[in-house]
C-alpha positions, 0 to 999 in steps of 0.5 A: 606593462611589463619591464626589465631594463638595465641603467646605461653604463656610466663612461670612462672620460679621458679613455687613452684607448683606443684612439677615436677616430675622426667624426668629422663630416663624413667617417670613409673608415666605418663606411669601408667596414660596412664595405668588408660586411657587405652594404646588403648584409649589413643593412639585413643586420640592421633589420632583423634587429630593428625588427625585433628590438620593435616588439615591446618585448623583454625578448626584443629587449634583449634583442637589442642589448646582445647587439647593442655593439652594431646599433652603435654602429649604426647609429655613427654612420651617418653624417649627421650623427657623427658629432654627436657621437659617445664616447662609447660609440666614438671607440668602437668606431675606432675598432671598427677601422682597426677591422678593415686595416687588418683587412688591409694587410692580410693578401686574398685568403686570409682577408676572405676568412676573416669576412666569413668571421665577420658575416658570421657574427651578422647572424642569428644570435651571433655578434660582431663580439668574438671580432671586436674581441680579438682586434681590442687584445691585439691592440692591448699587445701592441701597445706595450710593445710587442708586434703581431702576428694574426696567424689564426686568420693567415695560416690557420693557425689552432690560437689567433695572435703569435706575439713578440717583443725582446726575444720572447714570444706566445700565442694567445688566443682569443675566447668569449663565453657566454654566462649563459653557460654557467646559468641554470636558468637561462635568460633567454628563457626566462624572457620568453616564458614571460613575453609569453604570460604576461598577457595571461597575467593581465587579464587575470590581474584586471579580474583579481585587483592587488598586488601578488608576488608570484615565487618560483622555484625551478629545481632543474633550470629551465632547459629549452622550448619543452620545459618553457610551455610546461612551467607556462601551462603550471603557471596558467593552471594554478592562476585559472584555478585561484590556487595559492599553492602549485607543487611539480617536479619542473617548479614549485610555485607559491602566489602571496600579497606582495609585502615588500616594505615601501612597496604601497608607497604612492609615486612608487615608480617603476624602476624603485620597485624593481630595487627594492624586490632586487635588495629581497631576492639578490642577484641571481633571481629573475624578476618580472613585474606586470603592472595595471597603470589604472587600477595601481595593481601589480603582478611580480614573479620572482624566481630561483633556480635550485642550484646557484649559477656557475658563471666563473666555472662555466669560465674555469671549464673553457678555459682547459679545453681552450688550452688542451685544443688551442694552444701547442705546448711549444711556446707560452699561452696566454687565454683572453678571455670575453666574458658576455651576456653579463649584466654589471651587477653579475660583473662586479659581484665576481669580481668584488666576490673573488669568484672569477679570479678563484675559478681560473686560480684553480685551474692554472692548477689543473694539467691543461694549464701548463701551457699557459702562462697568463690568462686574462678576464674582461667585458663589455664593460672594458670593451665600452669604456665604462668607469669604474665600478661597472668595469674592473680597475685595470689591471684586476682582471689579469692572472698569472701562472707562475708555475709556467717556466715563461712567468718569470721571463721578463720580456713577457709576463709584466707586460701582459699583465699590465696591458691586457 
């Protein structure tokens, strides 16, 4: 069996935002959201996610995690499920109701534009996260006393929102950045490799009982299907020839006995083994474990790229493009960034090691940042209502540009930094 399950985030109790919808016998707001999506499109999306998530593969599990928002809404769409909704499900349902209210407030053309964006989020590998990020950002600013105009939808402006308070106004851009942009080895590619190679590893392990560790160094990472095919061929060829080492331009492989403190203990659980491996190889390593419960055999693959992840740098690069392409420069700009495809250890590390703060503050010294008065960063852990340390302790990830003239406007920057 191959496994790589994340642990569920602990939820913050008593969160003030967003207000939970009324989940009694029925939920008309959620029904209205499904109608906004289109019942056929919503049903097709859930069927597609269900088909991919039921494969029992890592890619299936990854699909389930990636589309957790849609699956959460689906779980509470039935009358019987409403009374059992978690605090996360209630939060997400509140955002869905906010989408309906926004649609009802828009004229026909902008309403169609909103629906097109929702439908785009229900297609392929896309998700509803960008729309919900926009709604969450607007709600947070509204709670701080700003009036909100969805000018991106209503007027087709490059920025998403125009916010005003006490005579001060700002343009707001909401952007979703995948952590994959900063990973030399994309997790999606790694999962595909593991799924592809697991049957062969299981057969090899049955013929070679024992406990093994295959260490993989990938100098250039994995860039696509061709790299996956070559790496799969290299690994299977090495195992078939019973070599212990193999070096190629794409990968350096070394097969050793698995010698990890505590892994031989009786009753060793999969979760315990995974935790020990993570401690041994660090947060950036890609790990996969194949076991044979009958014989107690274990085959571990641990891969690292030739360079470190650069997730924070990817955020800074995107900020530069956003500022130049989506802010007019005539008003102060606020960049609200949502980091996707992160696990809790990565998100916590980016914050605690100040990687994200350092990258954003360096961006704020560049020429494109002249249009930006503040940057905010969030992830699913904040949107889904996780408790610290999984989520940031507010207002941990709000950065003001002290060089921007509007940074001193009392009606603008302090409220932004204290609320978003």
